[in-house]
C-alpha positions, 0 to 999 in steps of 0.5 A: 550518519554512521548508524545509517551507513552501518545499517545500509551495509548490514542490509546489503550483506543480508541480501547478498547472503540470500533470502531471509524469511521473517515471521512476527505478530502484528505489534500492539504499539499505538505509535504505529498507525493501523489505518490512515485516511487517503481520500474520500470517494463519495460517502466512502473513505479510502484507507491504507492498512500499512501494506494495502488500500482498503475501504472501511469495514462497514463498506467491506461487508458489501463490496469485498475486502480489498477494493482499490483504485489503480491509476496505472491499469491499461484500458483493456476489457479486464480493467477498463474502469481502473478499479479492481478487487484484490483477494489476498488469500487467493493472491488474485486481482479481479475487475469489477465485472469478474468479481460480480460474476464470481459473487465477490461483490453485489450489483449495488456495490459494483455500481457505487465502485464504478461511479467512484472510479469515474470521478478520477480520484487517484489513490496511491499506496503509502510507502510506494516511492518508485510507483510500482504499486507495492512497498518493496526493498527499493522503496526502503533504499530510496527513502534511506538515500533521501534521509542520508542526503544521497538522493535528491528526487523527493517527488513521491516521498510524501507517500513515505510518512508512514507514521504521519508525523509530517516528516520522513525519518528513520521511524518511517523506514522501520515501518516500511521494512516491517511491511517488506518483511510481512511483519504486519497483517491486514485486519 
Protein backbone atom coordinates (compact mmCIF):
# COMPACT_ATOMS: atom_id res chain seq x y z
CA UNK A 1 0.00 0.00 0.00
CA UNK A 2 2.83 2.38 0.86
CA UNK A 3 4.49 1.67 -2.48
CA UNK A 4 1.28 2.45 -4.35
CA UNK A 5 0.78 5.71 -2.48
CA UNK A 6 4.42 6.68 -3.06
CA UNK A 7 4.02 5.91 -6.75
CA UNK A 8 0.84 7.99 -6.95
CA UNK A 9 2.54 10.91 -5.25
CA UNK A 10 5.52 10.67 -7.61
CA UNK A 11 3.18 10.57 -10.61
CA UNK A 12 1.29 13.63 -9.37
CA UNK A 13 4.56 15.50 -8.83
CA UNK A 14 5.71 14.67 -12.36
CA UNK A 15 2.51 16.06 -13.83
CA UNK A 16 2.75 19.19 -11.72
CA UNK A 17 6.27 19.82 -13.07
CA UNK A 18 5.13 19.73 -16.69
CA UNK A 19 5.05 17.43 -19.67
CA UNK A 20 7.55 14.61 -19.73
CA UNK A 21 8.66 13.07 -23.01
CA UNK A 22 9.83 9.48 -22.90
CA UNK A 23 11.41 7.62 -25.78
CA UNK A 24 12.35 3.96 -25.72
CA UNK A 25 12.59 0.88 -27.87
CA UNK A 26 9.90 -1.77 -27.75
CA UNK A 27 10.97 -4.20 -25.02
CA UNK A 28 11.67 -7.76 -26.06
CA UNK A 29 10.21 -9.10 -22.79
CA UNK A 30 8.17 -12.17 -23.71
CA UNK A 31 5.83 -11.63 -20.74
CA UNK A 32 4.40 -8.51 -22.43
CA UNK A 33 1.72 -9.55 -24.92
CA UNK A 34 2.40 -8.23 -28.41
CA UNK A 35 -1.11 -9.05 -29.57
CA UNK A 36 -4.27 -10.39 -28.00
CA UNK A 37 -7.35 -11.62 -29.87
CA UNK A 38 -10.39 -9.48 -29.05
CA UNK A 39 -13.05 -11.16 -31.19
CA UNK A 40 -13.74 -12.66 -34.58
CA UNK A 41 -15.61 -10.99 -37.42
CA UNK A 42 -16.46 -13.62 -40.00
CA UNK A 43 -13.17 -15.24 -40.97
CA UNK A 44 -11.09 -12.40 -39.49
CA UNK A 45 -9.78 -12.08 -35.97
CA UNK A 46 -9.45 -8.62 -34.44
CA UNK A 47 -6.38 -7.99 -32.31
CA UNK A 48 -5.11 -5.19 -30.16
CA UNK A 49 -1.44 -4.35 -30.22
CA UNK A 50 -1.07 -2.61 -26.84
CA UNK A 51 -2.27 0.77 -28.11
CA UNK A 52 -4.61 0.11 -31.02
CA UNK A 53 -6.90 -2.47 -32.54
CA UNK A 54 -5.88 -4.07 -35.81
CA UNK A 55 -6.75 -6.84 -38.20
CA UNK A 56 -4.23 -9.68 -38.61
CA UNK A 57 -1.26 -9.22 -40.95
CA UNK A 58 -2.67 -11.31 -43.81
CA UNK A 59 -5.76 -9.09 -43.86
CA UNK A 60 -3.90 -5.80 -43.42
CA UNK A 61 -2.22 -6.28 -46.79
CA UNK A 62 -5.69 -6.03 -48.37
CA UNK A 63 -7.60 -3.65 -46.16
CA UNK A 64 -5.06 -1.31 -44.57
CA UNK A 65 -3.20 -1.30 -41.32
CA UNK A 66 -5.62 0.21 -38.81
CA UNK A 67 -9.18 -0.92 -39.49
CA UNK A 68 -11.35 -1.05 -36.40
CA UNK A 69 -14.94 -0.92 -35.22
CA UNK A 70 -15.98 2.10 -33.15
CA UNK A 71 -19.41 1.73 -31.49
CA UNK A 72 -19.41 5.40 -30.49
CA UNK A 73 -19.37 6.98 -33.96
CA UNK A 74 -22.36 9.22 -34.61
CA UNK A 75 -24.62 8.17 -37.44
CA UNK A 76 -23.54 10.72 -40.02
CA UNK A 77 -22.41 10.70 -43.63
CA UNK A 78 -18.76 10.18 -42.81
CA UNK A 79 -18.98 7.33 -40.29
CA UNK A 80 -22.39 5.79 -40.93
CA UNK A 81 -21.08 2.22 -40.85
CA UNK A 82 -19.21 2.84 -37.57
CA UNK A 83 -16.19 1.14 -39.09
CA UNK A 84 -13.21 3.37 -39.72
CA UNK A 85 -9.66 3.34 -40.97
CA UNK A 86 -6.95 5.01 -38.91
CA UNK A 87 -3.67 5.87 -40.63
CA UNK A 88 -1.12 6.37 -37.89
CA UNK A 89 1.62 8.23 -39.75
CA UNK A 90 -0.93 10.82 -40.93
CA UNK A 91 -2.93 10.69 -37.65
CA UNK A 92 -6.15 10.65 -39.67
CA UNK A 93 -9.43 8.73 -39.39
CA UNK A 94 -11.26 7.83 -42.60
CA UNK A 95 -14.66 6.35 -43.30
CA UNK A 96 -14.57 3.29 -45.56
CA UNK A 97 -15.94 5.33 -48.48
CA UNK A 98 -13.21 7.97 -48.19
CA UNK A 99 -10.55 5.30 -47.64
CA UNK A 100 -11.70 3.58 -50.84
CA UNK A 101 -11.75 6.86 -52.81
CA UNK A 102 -8.20 7.62 -51.63
CA UNK A 103 -6.97 4.16 -52.62
CA UNK A 104 -6.30 3.04 -49.06
CA UNK A 105 -8.48 -0.09 -49.38
CA UNK A 106 -9.84 -2.10 -52.30
CA UNK A 107 -13.53 -2.75 -53.02
CA UNK A 108 -13.53 -6.39 -51.83
CA UNK A 109 -11.90 -5.44 -48.55
CA UNK A 110 -14.37 -2.57 -48.10
CA UNK A 111 -17.33 -4.91 -48.71
CA UNK A 112 -15.98 -7.41 -46.17
CA UNK A 113 -15.45 -4.65 -43.63
CA UNK A 114 -18.96 -3.25 -44.08
CA UNK A 115 -20.55 -6.68 -43.65
CA UNK A 116 -18.42 -7.17 -40.53
CA UNK A 117 -19.59 -3.84 -39.09
CA UNK A 118 -23.22 -4.71 -39.81
CA UNK A 119 -22.91 -7.71 -37.51
CA UNK A 120 -22.97 -5.29 -34.58
CA UNK A 121 -19.89 -6.68 -32.86
CA UNK A 122 -18.38 -4.05 -30.58
CA UNK A 123 -14.61 -3.96 -30.15
CA UNK A 124 -13.14 -2.04 -27.25
CA UNK A 125 -9.60 -0.85 -26.73
CA UNK A 126 -7.83 -2.79 -24.00
CA UNK A 127 -6.87 -0.43 -21.17
CA UNK A 128 -9.58 2.13 -21.97
CA UNK A 129 -11.37 2.21 -18.59
CA UNK A 130 -13.07 5.59 -19.07
CA UNK A 131 -14.38 4.78 -22.58
CA UNK A 132 -12.77 7.74 -24.37
CA UNK A 133 -11.27 5.48 -27.08
CA UNK A 134 -7.65 5.85 -25.98
CA UNK A 135 -5.44 4.70 -23.14
CA UNK A 136 -4.48 7.78 -21.15
CA UNK A 137 -3.40 8.92 -17.69
CA UNK A 138 -6.99 8.91 -16.42
CA UNK A 139 -7.28 5.19 -17.24
CA UNK A 140 -4.05 4.48 -15.36
CA UNK A 141 -5.24 6.45 -12.32
CA UNK A 142 -8.61 4.66 -12.27
CA UNK A 143 -6.90 1.26 -12.28
CA UNK A 144 -4.50 2.36 -9.53
CA UNK A 145 -7.47 3.52 -7.43
CA UNK A 146 -9.15 0.16 -7.98
CA UNK A 147 -6.02 -1.73 -6.90
CA UNK A 148 -5.75 0.48 -3.79
CA UNK A 149 -9.47 -0.14 -3.02
CA UNK A 150 -10.26 3.57 -3.36
CA UNK A 151 -12.60 3.19 -6.32
CA UNK A 152 -15.35 0.59 -6.55
CA UNK A 153 -16.67 0.95 -10.13
CA UNK A 154 -15.18 -2.03 -11.91
CA UNK A 155 -17.54 -2.22 -14.89
CA UNK A 156 -14.77 -1.76 -17.50
CA UNK A 157 -11.78 -3.05 -15.57
CA UNK A 158 -11.87 -6.32 -17.52
CA UNK A 159 -10.29 -4.24 -20.30
CA UNK A 160 -7.23 -3.59 -18.14
CA UNK A 161 -5.89 -7.11 -17.89
CA UNK A 162 -3.12 -6.13 -20.31
CA UNK A 163 -0.89 -9.10 -19.59
CA UNK A 164 -3.87 -11.50 -19.82
CA UNK A 165 -3.21 -13.25 -16.50
CA UNK A 166 -6.85 -13.08 -15.40
CA UNK A 167 -6.49 -10.28 -12.84
CA UNK A 168 -5.83 -6.54 -12.77
CA UNK A 169 -2.56 -5.82 -10.94
CA UNK A 170 0.30 -3.33 -10.87
CA UNK A 171 1.86 -5.28 -13.76
CA UNK A 172 -1.08 -4.18 -15.92
CA UNK A 173 -0.69 -0.61 -14.66
CA UNK A 174 2.96 -0.67 -15.74
CA UNK A 175 2.00 -1.80 -19.24
CA UNK A 176 -0.66 0.94 -19.42
CA UNK A 177 1.87 3.55 -18.30
CA UNK A 178 4.19 2.44 -21.09
CA UNK A 179 1.32 2.78 -23.57
CA UNK A 180 0.63 6.32 -22.33
CA UNK A 181 4.34 7.18 -22.55
CA UNK A 182 4.48 5.87 -26.16
CA UNK A 183 7.09 3.29 -25.22
CA UNK A 184 5.42 0.67 -27.43
CA UNK A 185 5.22 0.81 -31.19
CA UNK A 186 2.62 -0.96 -33.27
CA UNK A 187 4.35 -3.28 -35.71
